[in-house]
N, C-alpha and C positions, 0 to 999 in steps of 0.2 A: 677746617670746617667743611662740611658738605651741605648743600642746599637740598630742598625738597625735590627739585628736578633731578639731581644726581642720584638720590636714593630711589626715586621713582624709576629712573632709567636702569639702575643697577638691578632692581628686582625684576623688571621686564627682561633684562638680559639673562638673569638666572633662569627665568621661566622658559626663554627661548632655548637656552643651552640644554636643559633637562628634556625639553621636547625633542630636540635634535638627537639626543643620545638615549632616548627612551628604550629603544630595542636593545641597546648594549646593556643597560641596567637590568632590563627584564631577564636577560640571559643569565644573570648572576644568581637568580633565585635558586636556592638549593633545598628549600623546604617544599615538600610535595604539595602542601595545601596552603599557598599564600592566599591573601584576600583578593586575589587578582594580582597581576604582575606589578612588582614594585615600581619599576620605571614608569609604567602607564599611570598608576595611582598618583605618584608624585607629580608627574607632568600635568595631569588633570587638575590637581589641587593648586599648584603654583600657577598653572595656566589660567585658572579662574581669576586669580589676582592680576595677572598680566593684562587681561582684557579690561578690568576695571581701572587699573592704573593708567592705561593708555588714554583714558578720557580726562585725566587730570591736566590742568594747564601747567605751563612751565613755572608759573608763579606760586605753585603749591608749596606748603611748608613740609618739613620732614614729618611732623605730626600727622598731617593730612595724608601723606603718602603711606605712612606706616599703618594708620587706621584703616585706610581703604584696602590695603593688602590683607590685613588681619581679618576683616569682615568677610571679604570675598573668599579667602581660604577656608574659613570656618564653614561656610555654606557649600563650598565646592570640594571639601575633603573627602577622599575615597580611600578606604582601607586603613590599616594600622599606620602604614608609612605616610599616607597623606595626612592623617589626623596629627601625627607627631610633627610633621613638617609645619602644619598650620599653627601648632602650639609654639614651636620655636620662633616663628615670625610674629606671633602674638606678643612675644617679649619685646619686640621692636616697638609695637604700638604702645605698650605700657611705659617703656623707658623714655620714649620720645614725646609723650603726651604734652601738648602745650608748647612745644619747641618749634621755632622757625628753622633753625639750623642745628647741626649736630657735630660734635667733635669725637675724637677717638674714644675718650672716656665714656661718652654716651653709648657708643656701640658696644663697649665692654659690658655695661649694665644691661643693654638690650639682650646680648647673648646669655648673660647670667639668668635673667628673668625667663627667657625662653626655655632654657635647660631645666630650671626649677619647675616650670609648669608642665613640661613634658614628663619628667620623672614622677611628678605628683599624680599625673593623670593615668599612668600605666600601673596596673595593679601589682605586677611582679616584674620590675625592670630587669632586663637581661643584658649583661655586659658582653661586648663583642658585636653590638648592633649599632644602628645609627645614633642611639642615645649616647653610647660611649664616644663616638666620633664628635658629636656636638659638645659633650661635656669636656673632653680633653681640649678641644679648640677654645672653649670658653675659659678654661682654667689657664691655658697658656696666654691668652689675650690679657687676662687680669694681671698676670705677672710681668707682662712686657712693659718696658720703660720707653715707650714711644708716644708721640703726640700727634703724629701725622696719620690720617685715616688709611692712606695707601700702605704705609709701613705696618700699621696694625693688621690690615687685612692679609699681608704677607705672612705674618705670624699665625693668623687664624688658619690660612690655607695650609701652611706647612704642618701645623699641629694636627689638622684634620686628616691630612694625607698620611702622616705617621700613625695616627690612631687607626685609620682604615687598614693600613698594611699589617697592623698587629691583630686585627679581628680574627684571623684564622687560628692564632695562638690562644684566643679566649673561647672560641667555639669550635670544638672538635669536628662538628658537622661541616664547617667551612673548610677546615684543613683537609678533610677526607675528600671533598669535592674539588679542592684546588682553586678556590675562589675566595674573594673578599665579600664582606656583607653588602648585599644589594642596596639596602637603605642608606648605609654609610656612603657608598659610591654615589648614590643619587644626591646626597647632601653635598658632597665634594663638588659634583658637577654644577649644582646651583651656586655654590660659593664661588667657583671659578668664573661663572658667568657674571656674577656681581662684581668680582674683582676687576674684570676688564673695564668697567665703567669707573671704578675707584682709581684705577691706574691711568685714566685718561685716554684709553684706547677706543672708547665708544662701545655701543651695545653689540652683543652677538645677535646676528639676525637669524630668523627662522629659516630652516632648510626644508626642501621637499623630502619627506621621509616615507619610505615604502611602508605599506600597511601589511605586507606579508612578512612572516618571520623567516629568517635564514637559519641554517644549521648552527648549532652551537660550535663555535670555533675552538673552545678550550677543551681540556681533557675531561671536563665535567659532562660533555655530551654523552648521553647514554647511561650515565650514572648520576652524579649530582642531583639535580632537581627530580630526576626520574627514578632514583634508586630505592629499592625496597630496603636496602641496608640502613638508610637514613631514617625512615619512618614507615610504619605500616598503617593501612587504612583502619585496622582495628584499634589503633592508638587514638583515633579521633572520637572522643566521647561527646564533645559538643559540636555537632556536625553542621550547624548553620551559621555562616558568617552574616551577622545582622547589623545593619547600620541605617540610621535615619536622623532627621532633625526634629526637635521638639520646639515648636514656636510657643514660647511660654505665655501663660495667662496668669497674671497676678504674681505674687511673691512666692516662688517655689524653691525647694531645696534640692540643688543638684547632688548634694552629698547623699541624700536618701535614695535618689534614683541610682546613683553609682553603686551604693551598697546593695540594692536589690539586684542589679545586674551581676555584681560579683558573686552573689549567693546563688545565682541561677546560670552561671556560665563562667568563661574565662576570657583572657585577652581583652579585658575591658579598658576602653579609653573613653572618658566622659569629660567634655569641656563645654564651656558656656561663655556667652557674652551677655549683653544687656537683654537681648530679646530671644536668643536661640540657645538650645542645648544640642550638641552633636554627640550622639552615643554610638559606640561601636562595641559589639560583644560577640563572642562565639558561644552559642547556646544550643541545647537540645530541643528547646521549645520557644521559637520566635514569638508565638502567639502570647505566651505568658509575659514576655518582655514588653510587647506592644500594648497589652492590656494595662500594664502598670504605667507605662510612659504616657499614655493618653490622659492620665489624671493630671499631668503637668501642663498640658496644652495640646494643640492640634499637631498632627504629625505630617511631615513631608519628606521628600527625597529618600524614599525607601530603597534599600539594596539588601536583598536576602539571597544568599548563594548556598547551594548544597555542596559542602566541601568534600564529601565522599565522591561525588561525581567529578569534582576537580581533581581529586587524587588519581582516580583511574584514568582520567583524561591525560594527565601528565605522565603516567606510566606508559601510556601508549605512544608517547613521543620518544621513548628511550632509544630507538635505533636511528634517530635523525629527525627529519621533519615528517612526523607521522600523521595519521589521519586527523587526530584531534587538533593538531596544530592549525589545520585549515579552519576548524571551527573557531579557534581562538583568534585567528587572523580576521575572520569575518566579524567576530564580536568586537574586535579592537578598532575596526574602521571608524574614523572620526564621524561624529554626528554631523548631519547636514546643517550648515549655517542658515537657519530659517530667517527670512527677512520680514520684519513687521509690515503688515498691510492693514490699512484702515477698513472698517466695515463698509461694504458696498450695499446700499439700500436695495439695489436691484438683484442682489445675489442672496437668495433665501437659504441655500444649503451648501455645506462643504463637508469634507471628510478628512480625518487623520487616523491612520492605522499604525499599529506597532508591529514590527516584524524584523527578524534577523535573517539576513541572506539577500544577496542581490536579486536572485530569482524571485523571491517572495515580494521584494520591493517593486519589481517590475509588474508582477501580477496585480498587486493592489493599485498601482498607478494606472494600469490598463483598465481596471474596473471603476476608476473615477476618483481614487484617493488623491487629494490635493497635496498631502504631505505624509511621508512615511518615516516614523521615528525608529531608528535602529534599536532593537531590543527584543527580549524574549527570555527563555529559560537561562538562568545564571547571569543574565544581563538585563536587569530591570531599570528602565529609564527613570529619571527623577520626575517629580511633578513639574519642576521648572522646564525640563526638556519637553514635556507634553504641552505646557502652556506656550512655550516658544513656537512649537509647531502650529498650535491652534491660532496664535496671533499672526501667523503667516498666511492664513486662509481668510480672504476678505468676505466671509459669509456671515449672515445674521445668526445662523445656527450651525454649529459644527458638531457633527457626529464623531465620537471617538470610539475606536474599536481596539481594546487592549489586547485581545487574542491570547491572553494568558491570565490565569486566576490571580497570580501574584502582582499583576500590574493594575488590576481593576481599582484598587484603593487609591493608588497614586493618581489615576485618571479622575476619580471622583473628587480628590482634593483640588484638582485643577479647576473644577467648577467654581470654587470659592475665590479664585485668583484672577481668572481671565476676564477680559473686558467685553466679552461677547458670550452669548448663550452656548453652553456645552451640553450635549446629550450623550451620556456614556452608555453604549450598548455593551452589556457585560459578557462579551464573547470570551470564552475560556480557552479556545483553541484556534489555530490558523484556519482549519476548514470551516469552523463556525463563522469566522470573520469574512471569509470569501463568500459563503452562502448569504450572509446578511447583506453584503453589498450588492449581490446579484438580485436581491429582492427589494431594492430601493425603488420607490415610485416617486418621481419628481413632481407629480401632480397631487400627491397626497399630503395631508397635514403632518406636522411633526409627530404628534401623538400616534397617529395611525401608522406612520412609518416605523416608529419605535416598536410598536406592538407587532407589526407584520414582519419586520426584519428579524426580531428575536424569536418569533414563533418559527420562522423558517430555519434559523440557526439551530434551535433546540431540537430540530428533527434530524440533524446531521450527526452521524456516529463518527467518532474520530479514533483512528488506530495509530499507535506510535510504536516504532521499533527503535530500541536503544540498548544499552548494556547495563549489567549489574555492577554497581560501584563497590560492593562488598559482599561477603558471605552472609546469608541470612536465612531465616525460616519464616516464610510469609504464606499465610493461609494454608498451612500444612505442607507447603512446597519447600524443599531444600534448594536454595539458590546459591550458586557458586560465583564468586567474583569473576567478572569478565564474560559471563554468559549473556547471550542475546535475549532481551526481554521483549515480549509482545504485550502491549496494553490496549484495552478497548475501553474508551471513555474513562480513562484513568485507572481502570482495574486491571491487575495483572492476570492474563488469561493463559499464557504459555511461555516457555523458555526454550532455548535451542542453542546450537553451536554454529549454525549456518545462517547468515543474514538473509539470503535470498529465500531459502525454504521457510524460515520463520515468517517472512513477510507475506508470501503467497498463502500460507496456511491461515494467517490472521485475516487477510482479506477475504478468503473463502468463508471463514467462520462468521464474519461480520455480515455477509450478504443474506438477506431475508427474502421472503416471497415477493415483497413489494419493492425491492431494490431496483432502481433504474440506472444509477450512475455510481461508478467507482473511480476516484481520482487518486493516482499515486504521485506523491510529491517527494522527490529525492533530495537528500541533503548534501552538504559539501564534502562529506566523507565517501560519497558514492560516485564512481566514474560513470560516464554516459552509457557505455556499453552494458555495464551491470544493471543500470537503471532500466534500459530498454529490455534486456533479457528478463528481468524480474516482472516488468509490466506485461510482457508477452506471456509469461508463465501464468500470471493471474488471469489474463484474458482467456487462456485455454482451460483453466481449472474451474471457472464459474459459468453459470448459465449464459448461453449465447445472446440472450435478449438484454443483457446488462452491458451498457456502454462503459468501456474502460479507457481512460486517458492518462497521460503522464505529463507532469510539470516538473521542471527543474527549479526547486526552491532555493537550493544552496544554503539551507538552514544548518546551524550547528547543533550538536547534542543528539539529534534524532537522525538515524540513517534514512528512515522513511516516515512520512506522515500519510495516512490513508483516510480519504474522505468517502463515506458511503451515504448515499441519499436514496 
């Protein structure tokens, strides 16, 4: 028999193990357009449970431990691999409901229920993935004639490892890349961490893990995840990976929502508990999915990613640690652990900004932001992330600057949850956010500041330099995959093949008769010398009365952001 404490510690140990080996599992991704790296998604999912489990007392029952983990994973699930992981552990909650202790037979049922739920939730289950690894482990456990939990877990681990080793024989894409399935590997890592506790060896402890990616050490480097032979960007018909929670209102049918998602996308995973539905779908129209889902309750924890951009980003990594790897490393940095602070009656105002990149974080901090949530394009923080940051600011009113149109909705949802007043300034770009903060008046009232800061922000023109994720015909312009794109206030205005030339041409075209300032914000894919050379070129190509400055933002996705005021 195992107690609640043992099960609690086993799941925490599994969470620590996947966190420690996150980068290793990430490297095994062979599909060019994952929902975010598998190891990272699984680590975030199980890690959410680990944090909640750590608060349970040693006297907890197995039912309480399993329920705590299942609820936390449902809310913390990220990507397909994370959602499937949460489903597998939801089986533990169902099988152990009402039990104080558990025996081997109970864990067999727990695995079976988890596998059933996972297969049911995935529209088209693919063998050779983590689903197979979980199913084979469950089947072997059911056939085992053991009564001791430790012995059973040895059967589970051995079966999982054998199934994992066989995944390349089931999926040709894995064999071609010379790797095993990443999700299956992550599941084995979690099971190994749990086994250490079941065997009496104690919990695996968290390690200091580097936030920067190393080169792929396997033969998959330069082909595998980055190979055109495995998948082409044109193959992606549903280009937006969309995931969110539906906080249910009333008695709603998850089956109808799942059916709607399946008819408007693919890779659908839809699960629920008593209060929440977690929906993941690849779709061509996220707005249609959100419009339908909101009929079932209010929405939180949004994550919408452009998979065409992810595809090209990963192609660019093909020769080792390439430019976009720096962007991914910046995006994967752990969120700051914000500490709750009670409202200070003598502190009227505070600020939370969302930005990706250490340079941008420093800029907003210097401007007076109390907390900066890591996020931006392709990395949208959840409502809970924003609320956590808001609660770390001991002010009566906290201004939140999303700085991205895809984050505004999550920020507005935070207004309904936080225990203090939140004013969302709907800034759509980083330059707008910077200008808004520069125009804050500590002596003005909240409403006056809200109006004045947004009026100033809306006068800012934002230029962006990025790359084309696919071939397309846009506004009569033929665009080739990989071309440099220049956007002014979200509108494509030019393309090119040289980053520097495209950048200074965009800056020059954005300058008007009344322009006073141009700020060039360089991203993590641009080295310091190139950034200074580009800034100097802009300075020489525009009227001398316009002040030009450079900031190192370190942002992913965009080589340069240009602010024109």
